[in-house]
PANUZA-953148 format. One record per residue (C-alpha): z, x negated, y; residue in three letters. Coordinates in steps of 0.001 Angstrom, whole numbers, plus 500000, padded with zeros to 6 digits. Last residue first. Layout:
# PANUZA-953148
ZXYAla ...
# end
This chain:
# PANUZA-953148
230041871893295106Leu 227495869276296143Leu 223815870094295889Thr 221059868552293767Val 217282868232294171Ser 217390864375293946Ala 215259864109297096Ala 217389866817298695Gln 220624864985297857Leu 219207861709299209Tyr 218166863394302498Gly 221626864955302782Gln 223066861431302484Leu 220859860190305332Tyr 222113863015307569Gln 225716862306306596Leu 225240858659307560Ala 224010859746310999Glu 226930862171311452Ala 229714859723310513Asn 231625860768307417Leu 235210861962308024Ser 235685865728308109Thr 232485867027306501Ser 232327864329303843Leu 235966864616302762Met 235634868430302566Ser 232414868192300532Thr 233892865721298026Val 237069867705297368Arg 235528871179297108Gly 234963871104293353Pro 236618868313291336Cys 234495867691288211Ala 231368869318289635Thr 231818867285292837Ser 231861864094290735Leu 228601865027288976Lys 226926865834292295His 228182862523293700Leu 226618860728290707Ser 223296862553291200Gln 223173861699294915Ala 224092858047294275Leu 221404857766291551His 218897859261293996Ile 219716856452296442Arg 219738853808293649Pro 216168854672292547Asn 215207853369289140Asn 218613853285287498Val 218996852587283769Met 215454851220283767Gln 216640847805284817Gly 220276847358285870Val 220207843704284775Pro 217043843070286813Asp 215585839650285968His 213167837932288273Glu 210682836141286041Lys 211562832469285806Lys 209090829938287131Gly 207908827220284730Ala 204579827277286568Phe 206138826391289918Ala 208185823546288474Leu 211215823126290741Gln 211946819519291614Ser 215615818545291332Phe 216551815305293033Ala 216979812192290960Thr 219721810255292626Gln 218452807265294519Tyr 220388807437297719Gly 222204810543298870Pro 220998813916297674Thr 220999816193300684Asp 221377819730299418Glu 221225821784302568Ile 223329824823301838Asp 226290823761303940Ile 224433823018307153Phe 224882826210309111His 228423826906308039Glu 230326825907311176Glu 228322828329313257Asp 229073831459311220Pro 225966832849309485Ile 224209835997310645Thr 221838837533308119Asp 223085841104308305Asp 220391843061306449Glu 218863845924308424Pro 220648849265308041Leu 219508852026305660Glu 220488851350302049Phe 223347848901302678Leu 224542851193305497Gly 224613854125303045Ile 226834851908300860Leu 229103850966303781Ala 229527854692304661Gln 230429855423301048Leu 233040852643301168Leu 234435853879304521Pro 234625857412303008Ile 236506856371299831Trp 238881853888301481Leu 241512856517302352Lys 241477857513298660Thr 242914854110297660Tyr 246449855411298380Glu 246065857399295170Thr 244098860504294095Asp 240321860174294373Met 239755856409294286Met 242319856165291450Pro 239888858227289278Pro 237111855551289309Cys 233762857005288204Glu 232315858381291458Thr 233008855993294301Leu 233528852846292169Ile 230403853735290137Lys 228335854194293306Thr 229642850800294462Ile 228297849171291285Gly 224912850942291503Val 224450849900295140Ala 225652846328294512Cys 223266845861291577Ile 220390847339293629Lys 221108845050296559Lys 221052842016294263Glu 217771843143292665Val 216037843598296022Gln 217329840415297666Gly 220023840026300323Ser 223721840931300478Val 225090840514304019Lys 225549844275304574Gln 228204844286301839Ile 230559842210304025Glu 232846844673305823Pro 233238847258303011Ile 233222844870300027Ile 235442842090301375Ile 238548843083303335Lys 238877846798302551Glu 237484846925299032Leu 239108843636298007Val 242420844719299559Met 242300848064297785Gly 241761846367294408Phe 244649843951295086Met 247109846850295339Lys 249449845092292830Pro 248448841499292042Gln 246459840061289134Ile 246823843302287146Ser 245577845257290187Asp 242265843409290155Phe 241813843785286377Ile 242643847501286546Glu 240250848289289394Gln 237366846541287606Leu 238180848240284298Ala 238197851602286130Leu 234793850920287631Ala 233165850330284253Gly 232687847237282060Tyr 229009846359282641Lys 228307848201285880Ile 231667847108287367Cys 231113843511286293Tyr 227699843620287981Leu 229420844952291105Asn 232006842173290990Ile 229257839531290547Phe 226954840762293310Val 229845840779295781Leu 230927837266294734Phe 227385835908295227Ser 227232837274298772Lys 230786836066299532Ile 230000832553298256Phe 226878832263300419Lys 228800833498303459Thr 231491830857302950Thr 235169831371302098Lys 236883828082301539Ser 240380827819300094Asn 241296831485299801Gln 237966832567298357Leu 238069829580295936Arg 241480830686294698Gln 240200834241294379Phe 237282833118292214Leu 239562831079289954Leu 241902834089289535Ile 238936836293288637Phe 237819833917285872Ile 241409833604284573Gln 241603837396284181Lys 238433837449282123Arg 239180834567279734Tyr 240847836471276866Gln 238196839159276873Asp 235223836767276727Val 234282837174273057Ser 235446840820272981Glu 232871841831275622Pro 229849840543273591Pro 228141838010275875Met 225018839232277692His 225835840599281147Glu 229184838923281768Ile 227962835515280565Ile 224680835914282485Ser 226599836783285666Asn 228859833750285157Leu 225886831401284866Leu 224168832713287982Tyr 227599832666289699Phe 228070828962288983Gly 224569828299290360Gln 225620830100293558His 228657827753293749Asp 226404824675293803Asn 226550823316297366Ala 229955824722298217Lys 231354823153295062Ser 234352824610293234Ala 232221827313291593Ile 230152824662289853Leu 233081822998288100Lys 234612826335287006Gln 231255827604285672Phe 230871824401283637Val 234392824910282269Gly 233411828475281381Leu 230699827114279089Leu 233150824600277639Gly 235667827424277010Pro 232857829323275206Ile 232041826340272942Lys 234624827233270283Asp 232786830547269847Ala 229743828627268562Ala 228540830531265489Ala 229720834090266223Ser 229814834290270029Ala 226900831852270409Ile 224808833860267941Thr 225753837068269796Ser 224668835568273121Ala 221315834560271646Gly 218321835232273842Arg 219848836036277214Glu 222776833611276789Leu 220573830709275691Tyr 218132831462278551Ala 221069831461280989Gln 222101828061279585Leu 218577826804280315Leu 218698828216283851Arg 222009826524284504Val 220574823272283162Leu 217496823545285394Pro 219583824122288569Pro 222276821480287772Ile 220252818504286564Asn 219260817193290005Gly 222914817140291089Thr 223819814574288471Arg 227452814899287341Glu 226552817917285200Trp 225002815792282454Leu 228169813650282266Val 230324816754281726Pro 228775817492278312Gln 227981821211278077Leu 224309820698277215Leu 225296818611274208His 227022821604272559Pro 223737823633272721Phe 221375821040271185Leu 221918822145267579Ala 221520825758268714Met 218054824938270067Tyr 216762823557266748Ser 218402826536265010Thr 216018828981266705Pro 217722831375269146Ile 216981835038268551Glu 215780838008270456Asn 212184837466271493Lys 211329833826271901His 209255833080275026Met 212478832584277040Glu 213253829586274806Leu 209923827977275651Leu 210358828449279423Leu 213937827222279262Ser 212768824174277292Met 210150823439279948Val 212828823624282663Gln 215287821448280708Phe 212593818816280145Val 211824818772283875Tyr 215465818118284840Pro 215566815312282217Ile 212425813548283406Phe 213669811350286265Glu 216906810511284451Gln 215263809087281324Val 218513809179279330Asp 217068807370276322Asn 218375810109274039Gln 217168812901276328Leu 213674811421276700Ile 213449810721272945Glu 214473814270272127Thr 211864815611274562Phe 209150813487272925Val 209989814856269476Leu 210383818367270859Phe 206931818589272432Leu 204365819111269674Ala 206585821128267348Glu 207897823188270236Glu 204318823901271300Phe 203460824977267722Ser 206441827319267659Gly 205481829025270953Val 202171830094269387Ala 203874833272268177Asp 203510834856271625Pro 199680834895271360Asn 197757835826274516Ala 200683835286276894Lys 201806832435274650Cys 198614830478275314Thr 198574830901279108Ile 202296830259279524Arg 202479827224277234Ile 199388825509278666Ser 200653826302282185Leu 204027824730281442Cys 202369821530280135Ile 200188821393283257Ser 203282821750285484Glu 204921818912283518Phe 201901816687284212Met 201829817808287840Tyr 205422816592288313His 204840813309286518Asn 201815812486288670Phe 203786813302291786His 206768811125290761Pro 204669808056289846Lys 206931805354288359Ser 208330806671285106Pro 208856803703282755Asn 208925804529279040Lys 208513808211279947Ser 204963807381281051Val 203704806768277501Ala 205483809710275870Leu 204238812085278551Leu 200669810788278165Lys 200825811330274426Gln 202169814829275012Thr 199419815632277530Leu 196711814392275145Gln 198096816426272240Thr 198474819464274528Ile 194810819208275547Val 193458818845271996Ser 195310821923270746Pro 194688823791274061Ile 190864823612274066Tyr 190200827102272655Pro 192854828520275071Ile 191207827121278249Ile 189241830311279022Ser 192593832152279000Glu 193551830880282483Gln 190586829162284219Leu 192157828926287686Leu 195645827759286680Ser 194314825433284020Phe 191897823904286547Ser 194736823523289067Arg 196908821611286596Met 194033819346285562Ile 193168818774289251Ala 196797817793289904Lys 196588815338287018Met 193406813827288445Ile 194947813523291904Tyr 198153811976290483Glu 196314809098288799Asn 198642807734286130Glu 196065806110283821Ser 193727805703286790Ser 193360801935287239Gly 190883801486284374Pro 189449804841283236Leu 191503806659280561Thr 192744809357282956Leu 189082810039283843Ala 188495811038280224Lys 191047813840280626Phe 189209815164283683Leu 185770814624282120Asn 186579816588278965Thr 188280819404280884Leu 185334819826283272Leu 182703819374280535Val 184296822139278470Glu 184874824590281281Val 181493824142283025Phe 179551827240281976Pro 182621829485282557Ala 183319828299286147Met 181657831331287756Glu 183672833578285404Ala 186943831781286307Ala 186289832644289937Thr 185630830437292967Ile 187027832051296113Leu 190406832540294427Thr 191799836038294930Thr 193079836956298397Asn 190607839851298765Asn 188192837879300982Ser 188214834626299022Gly 190947832001298786Arg 190374828295298233Met 192673826686295631Thr 189885825769293206Phe 187937824029295989Leu 190939821768296779Arg 191390820774293113Glu 187664820094292748Leu 187728817884295870Ala 190800815988294601His 189186815279291228Ala 185953814081292881Ala 187942811986295375Tyr 189786810291292499Thr 186514809680290632His 184979808051293716Val 188029806025294816Val 188620804625291326Ile 185003803469291132Ser 183765803724287539Glu 182344807199288091Ala 182990809670285275Gln 184720812239287496Leu 181427812108289430His 179824814538286965Asn 182490817162287661Ile 181703816748291381Leu 177986817301290785Leu 178758820318288566Pro 180826821781291451Ile 178381820993294282Ser 175900823823293547Ile 178852826246293626Leu 179932824797296993Leu 176408825316298363Gln 176507828959297220Glu 179887829349298954Lys 178566828454302420Pro 179791825174304046Val 182292825789306853Gln 185464826307304796Asn 184800823366302477Arg 184203821114305490Phe 186818818480304652Ile 186440818470300884Met 182663818649300905Ile 182577815745303410Tyr 185044813800301248Lys 182650814079298330Ile 179812812752300470Gly 181885809891301863Asp 183033808921298339Ala 179417808913297164Lys 178483806831300229Leu 181189804285299358Val 180123804221295684Pro 176502803282296505Phe 175336803564292821Glu 177956804374290182Asn 177199808046289588Val 173560807194288781Ser 171153810158288626Pro 171148810871292392Ser 172408814400293063Lys 175497813262294980Leu 173470811113297388Asp 170862813891297878Pro 173663816391298600Gln 175070814578301637Ile 172087813945303954His 169744816916304053Asn 171848819700302496Val 175144818652304125Phe 173577817910307532Phe 172008821402307478Glu 175316822959306460Thr 177244821195309235Leu 175027822035312201Asn 176916820306315039Val 177089821906318507Leu 179625824569317507Glu 182318821920316990Asn 184544823078314132Ala 187899824793313783Gln 189841825156310526Thr 188773821895308887Ile 190508821413305543Gly 192525824457304457His 195774823079303019Lys 195929819638304653Gln 195129821187308027Thr 192383820327310505Gln 191466821216314045Ala 188471820032316036Lys 186334818566313303Ser 182655818285314138Ala 182657815088316147Leu 184959813218313749Ser 182929814285310720Thr 179583813552312360Val 180822810090313342Leu 182114809376309843Tyr 178823810453308297Ile 176929808193310727Ala 179280805247309988Ala 178593805588306242Asp 174871805899306926Lys 174889802634308831His 176925801011306025Lys 174089801801303607Trp 171780799344305408Asn 170989796834302662Val 170507799166299676Ser 169153801955301874Pro 166325800015303542Asn 164368801899306209Lys 166272805143305547Ala 169563803499306582Tyr 168179802418309965Glu 166864805956310517Gln 170310807363309689Leu 171934805026312220Met 169367805983314897Ser 170005809671314311Asn 173799809303314421Val 173702807207317615Tyr 171536809750319439Gly 173778812583318284Ser 176666810553319671Phe 175597810651323316Ile 174838814378323155Gly 178098815257321386Thr 179959813327324126Val 178017815059326942Pro 178634818558325545Gly 182280818156324425Glu 183492816644327725Phe 186880818240328399Phe 188491818494324934Lys 185672816473323383Cys 187212813295324832Leu 190438813833322860Gly 188552814609319658Arg 186458811436320012Val 189650809474320773Leu 191271810861317641Asp 188283809673315551Cys 188507806225317129Ala 192202806138316185Ala 191460807204312589Arg 188688804625312299Arg 190803801814313724Arg 193537802367311179Thr 197142802828312295Asp 197530806505311493Ile 195848805874308147Asp 198628807838306423Ser 196117810641306682Gly 196453811516303026Glu 192838810986302158Leu 191872807787303987Asp 195125805901304151Arg 196465806847300732Arg 193013806505299206Ile 192602802947300560Tyr 196123802007299419Glu 195392803202295894Glu 191936801606295948Ser 193147798082296505Asn 190346796096294921Asp 187145798054295515Glu 187833800196298560Phe 190218797559299960Ala 187433794938299769Glu 184959797305301395Glu 187443797969304174Asp 187877794205304713Ala 184076793753304805Ala 183999796306307605Arg 182942799960307601Phe 182105800545311267Glu 183998803217313139Met 185626800747315493Asn 182286799470316824Pro 181153803076317518Val 184263804162319414Ile 185107801282321705Val 182058799632323253Lys 179332802246322828Glu 181323805436323044Cys 183609804137325801Ile 180566802779327749Ser 178676806036327378Thr 181700807970328638Leu 182199805595331575Thr 178457805815332407Asn 178619809645332324Gln 181451809585334943Asp 184227812010334154Glu 186644809635332393Phe 189183808689335092Leu 188817812165336665His 190376813786333568Lys 193715812071334223Tyr 195203815284335615His 194082817430332658Pro 195684815263329946Arg 193208814814327063Glu 191990811409328230Cys 195476809844328424Val 196546810490324816Ser 193190809248323500Ala 193311806140325718Leu 196768805275324319Phe 195559806043320786Gln 192732803528321381Ile 195303800854322294Ala 197447801774319282Asn 194388801516316994Ser 193313798214318510Val 196775796651318229Leu 197313797880314682Leu 193899796664313578Asp 194026793240315294Tyr 194971791330312116Lys 192049792973310305Val 189478791006312319Glu 186963792946314449Gln 187624790988317665Gly 189460792018320828Thr 187640791640324177Thr 186530795222324824Val 189768796710323600Leu 191993794408325663Leu 189913795063328741Asn 190436798810328255Trp 194164798246327728Ile 194486796289330966Ala 192426798807332947Thr 194284801840331570Val 197614800047332176Phe 196632799294335807Arg 195643802959336334Pro 198923804292334803Leu 201561802431336817Tyr 201828804819339803Pro 201554807841337449Gln 204518806923335203Phe 207047809203336940Glu 204659812177336779Glu 203373811298333303Asp 206807811294331665Tyr 205966812640328208Lys 202364811734327457Gln 201768808733329744Ala 205321807459329088Tyr 204871807580325294Leu 201353806100325573Ala 202773803174327599Ala 205436802549324950Asn 202860802674322158Asp 200562800258324019Cys 203642798008324484Ile 204254798154320715Gln 200656797089320032Ser 200980794226322559Lys 204105792922320829Leu 202540793104317360Leu 199378791367318551Glu 201346788525320201Leu 203587788120317141Leu 200600787684314792Gly 198956790427312718Ala 198223789290309138Glu 194654789547307849Glu 192566786966309714Glu 195194784223309515Asp 194444781474312004Asp 197211782674314324Thr 197342782706318108Gln 200790782164319574Leu 200169778616320760Leu 196946779708322512Lys 198941781935324853Asn 197197785019326188Asp 199099787348328469Leu 197421790522329728Thr 199674792878327802Leu 202728790707328545Leu 202138791052332299Thr 201848794841331976His 205087795028329967Phe 206771792894332645Asn 205607795181335449Thr 206523798238333392Met 210083797118332554Trp 211172795816335947Thr 209481798624337934Glu 210880801286335598Met 214455800213336383Asn 215589803432338071Asp 213701805534335495Glu 215185803391332730Phe 218732804059333950Phe 218107807766334465Glu 217057808166330841Pro 213617809753330290Leu 214110812129327353Asp 214112812027323571Gln 211892808941323181Phe 213243806586325827Asn 215928804901323700Leu 213621804607320680Ser 210664803187322648Tyr 212802800671324573Phe 214329799603321234Leu 210824798853319947Lys 210038796784323061Ala 213314794831322614Ile 212420794214318940Leu 208993792862319912Ile 210540790765322725Leu 213021789205320296Ser 210269788158317881Ser 208454786783320939Phe 211433784563321764Leu 211686783199318207Val 207978782390318034Lys 207996780954321548Leu 210713778450320611Ala 208607777209317654Ser 205427776889319769Ala 206953774963322699Asp 204424774857325539Asn 205463778057327356Ala 209135777142326888His 210167777757330513Thr 207755780679330865Ser 209008782304327642Cys 212603781626328788Leu 211925783748331868Glu 210680786571329625Ile 213825786275327481Thr 216084786455330556Ala 214328789605331828Lys 214544791354328434Phe 218183790215327924Leu 219069791689331313Asn 217343794949330374Thr 219142795058326988Leu 222521794293328639Pro 221874797183331098Leu 220724799741328496Ala 223380799028325841Phe 226829800356326698Ala 225969803314328901Asp 222733803888326990Leu 224519804014323624Val 227139806489324872Leu 224408808623326432Lys 222460808533323143Ile 225564809690321237Glu 226319812522323642Thr 222681813640323645Trp 222635813645319806Leu 225853815638319614Glu 224462818152322091Asn 221371818679319969Ser 217662817813320083Lys 216173817380316644Phe 216001813786315418Glu 212618812084315056His 212510809195317516Arg 216299809024317825Tyr 216217807780314196Arg 215060804421315562Lys 218533803791316979Phe 220329802197314018Leu 217365800288312566Ser 216569798973316040His 220194798101316819Ala 220341796134313569Thr 217171794204314392Arg 218407793570317928Leu 221762792252316694Val 220091789957314152Gly 217623788877316817Asn 220545787895319082Ile 222215785899316276Val 219075783889315492His 218487783778319249Phe 221695781844319931Asp 222490782394323636Gly 225869783770322553Ser 225996786259325434Gln 223951788805323479Phe 226757788693320855Arg 229007790783323106Asn 226469793647322816Val 226945793837319028Met 230766793921318977Glu 230739796396321846Thr 228318798615319942Leu 230289798603316665Leu 233669799218318346Asp 233634803006317883Pro 233040803026314126Trp 234441806353312913Lys 233257808463315845Gln 230145806454316924Pro 228815805739314327Phe 230216806639310908Asp 227431808333308919Glu 224239806901310461Arg 226165803712311214Gly 226887803123307529Ile 223154803419306772Ile 222360801264309856Ser 224846798615308760Ile 223275798546305266Ala 219822798045306791Asp 221163795087308838Ser 222746793735305678Leu 219368793737303914Gln 217552792212306901Lys 220194789498307385Gln 219764788514303752Ile 216120787469304257Gln 216938786114307736Glu 219657783668306679Pro 223220784940307165Ser 225523784284310159Ser 224658787509311966Leu 225013789659308839Met 228438788183308042Leu 229627788743311627Pro 228471792409311406Val 229694793083307835Ile 233278791934308072Asn 235345794671309765Ala 233105797527308601Lys 233314796356304968Ile 237095795887305141Ala 237644799402306542Ile 235406800990303875Arg 237098798980301135Asp 240551800167302307Ser 239297803771302353Glu 238078803819298759Cys 234352804179298152Ile 233094807123296039Lys 234987809881297859Asn 235161812634295247Pro 232839815599295704Glu 233655818919297356Asp 232023817767300625Glu 229823814719300259Val 231106811500301850Ile 228083809300302548Arg 228716805677301637Trp 227824805918297958Asn 224137805687297185Arg 222889803836300280Lys 225967801603300332Ile 225326800597296702Tyr 221641800068297503Asn 222572797707300364Lys 225088795846298177Phe 222585795413295335Thr 220005794068297826Val 222572791624299298Ser 223811790552295854Ala 220222789845294703Cys 219550787790297841Val 222717785719297416Lys 222088785390293664Ile 218555784020294280Val 219958781577296835Asn 222342779999294363Glu 225499778383295788Gln 227291781711296132Ser 229650781917299123Lys 228368784579301525Glu 226287786716299170Leu 228997786432296558Leu 231828787401298917Thr 229825790456300037Leu 229292791504296411Leu 233013791033295637Leu 233818793151298706Leu 231580795933297399Pro 233455795934294035Tyr 236901795738295734Asn 238050799088294247Gln 236087800179291199Ser 233393802896291511Ala 230633800298291124Glu 231946799222287735Val 229881801564285510Ser 226677801205287558Glu 226979797418287342Leu 227312797696283551Phe 224343800085283293Lys 222164797655285281Glu 223233794833282946Ala 222519797025279892Pro 218984797750281257Arg 218035794148282136Arg 218661792461278769Ile 216763794914276532Ala 214401795615279464Pro 213082792014279332Asp 211870791027282827Pro 215343789617283660Asp 216380790175287276Leu 219274792478286277Thr 220496789643284027Lys 221164787385287012Lys 223256790135288634Leu 225254790391285389Tyr 226030786662285347Glu 226986786576289027Thr 229275789609288568Leu 231104787894285723Thr 231570784709287831Gln 232823786669290829Leu 235224788488288509Asn 236587785207287174Ala 236859783768290685Asp 239130786663291677Ser 238918789529294184Leu 240530791850291651Glu 238582794768290234Met 
# end
């Protein structure tokens, strides 16, 4: 694409269309942009638009499109074409920083993100002047520019907070510190001075405080991995100024908004984070500053109001106290009973209260409320922080703290009892207090794993939780209902089983509650209870115990999906999946109605898939319905195909990318249910599965390979007779996969199925070419994963076509090639093969080479006979060699850049492990002994003399064990 006005005009029109609410206009425009994004100059056209366009909406749209384009395409993936040409890459890096700094803030943010994505790949090696270019801008004195630099530096360096330690990381951080630490410190001091100078100028202060927030964030990122020498030497400057800022109060910076945190709150919250980082990681160096920070943060907590805008500040301040109180050498700061009482009274209890804002979120923004409360993404809520502080204090002062709180809990419950409809919030706080006191250690999978001995959980459950859940109305006091359900969920391992069984019908009943939070919690609690394990690793709650409730459970779960706000509720769908899994054949009578409802739901969400977890559990539920029904009645597979194929066809025709990998998995499951034929409906689809465009998306590869394997297992002869012209296409897929380090194993899965199932004559003409392709790949890039797959393949080939055929095909490619493969690949590498079935294939294949390949006994290959036998005994007896060369460690990690649909494996569509050797050989060791016996009968004396002269003593001993077990002797 030329950098011309005409192209800029075209691009403007298409960008406008991508904002159109009508999918008929929007979709084609998106497709057009997708089709041109590989063209040279496309990114430069976007940058020109966002700089020169007269329309603000186009500028913003171009900046977002550009960022997403960079996100999808900048990373260079090995074995895949480079999606952005080199001249565009150079031009982007040369222009993007000045462009970002001169753009308005909305666009600056998008470009700043794009720089950090490029930086993640190219900085520092391929973009060495990025830092210098940024630091030089500090001198400009223009804070719009300076904040742009700081924002970019923040998005570039924040990954240091969660990267694993490595030499490369240290080198990069050192480079950054050398260039950045001093200018950042000077900027920090200068900005603080400017704050004093402009103390009465509100607009100047806003800009300066935005800079200070970013500087404080950068301090956190640069200090996270280790304490840099520079910051240790300058700790006085940083900590004194941080302390001053914590105690600062400027009326001009206070906001009237009760919800949105102002600049002052954001800065103080970040400083609390920075102080907590130093208190936890560098406590020795930080000790002189700690007491004044504890005092300042304590005062902050006692004087800050209950408004939502202070939530982040309060929770970070409490987290600071929590991190300090559980360190042994700060214990003395908290020992005094009055201090403990004061912390409980002034910090913990007030921050556990259910505020009007929480009530509003509970009713009007339930999704966010659930995410924070259930999934623990409430790291920055006051309640979570207060809860952490309780746990921290209990580490050294469990007795006194439990004592203080028991008093609070009792008085709160008494208040509630006086007038429940007015005082229900007291009970809510009491439940929360009990929960935070009782839970010492918690995991997502098991709930609470360690509890405080001083709290009687079952008694509290029976007296205070059950009555709320037993009340006739499921819609009364929704917050207390949600608390009660959450209590069951959290303490499911502490409450006795009989109490859980009493709770199950109550939970099923609450699936009908109008409150989204209540019915979601009920579904989640049921799902968690159904996964609990009993003593003999079966589920704690059995299908028999659930028998009386099956109908009402399924009815209420599917009804809950029709309640307002829950049409795509992932917790309900997960509970449906888990119920199917637990109840197994008890659900068969309900399957016709269930599959209709699931299919309708699938059709509805496929129009616009937006909830990945919901979609995943929905497909899992479909797979479970198929598995459970067809296990009892294999012929039922036809009725599932009837119900599902219409929707599947629509999904494939509309190219619903998110669902296609799932559809292929369900189809594989259905096809594998058929005995030995492929229905015509599947054969009609077969040619479409070989279209290259489907294989371009990484998420499609695993399910498509499995689907093709199912075709080969069930109908290889049909393919050979009715679709022989498609065999080259099938091998073309294998050729594409084998060329990629990430997907070569998938190529081998396909090839192994072709070799195992296709009639030999249908692949005869392609065999030699297959081996040549494999050898080319071996020469170009030999990885451990490839070698393992290659070894399994040649041994499978040997089992299928015979050892002599294997030797002949190798030697037809190049004389003596067979010997080279034995000597350079099979003998040295066989120990790397992993997996029961894979090892068995290799053992049987090698046994055939040893005992059914005449050239092994009377040509120059004979010298390899003993080393090969020794390698086989090693495969049986030595531990697997799982070493991987250093440079290969990261090859297998499939990192899908950007927005490509990743592949999600459906657990309940799982493929049974297939053993191509099967009953033919049960015990490979005995098979070796019998085969050697047969060989020694054919040429008496030869085998025994080779063994006695050359085989190592330990291997010989093992071999004699095999011969004894097989009750044979060698002649």
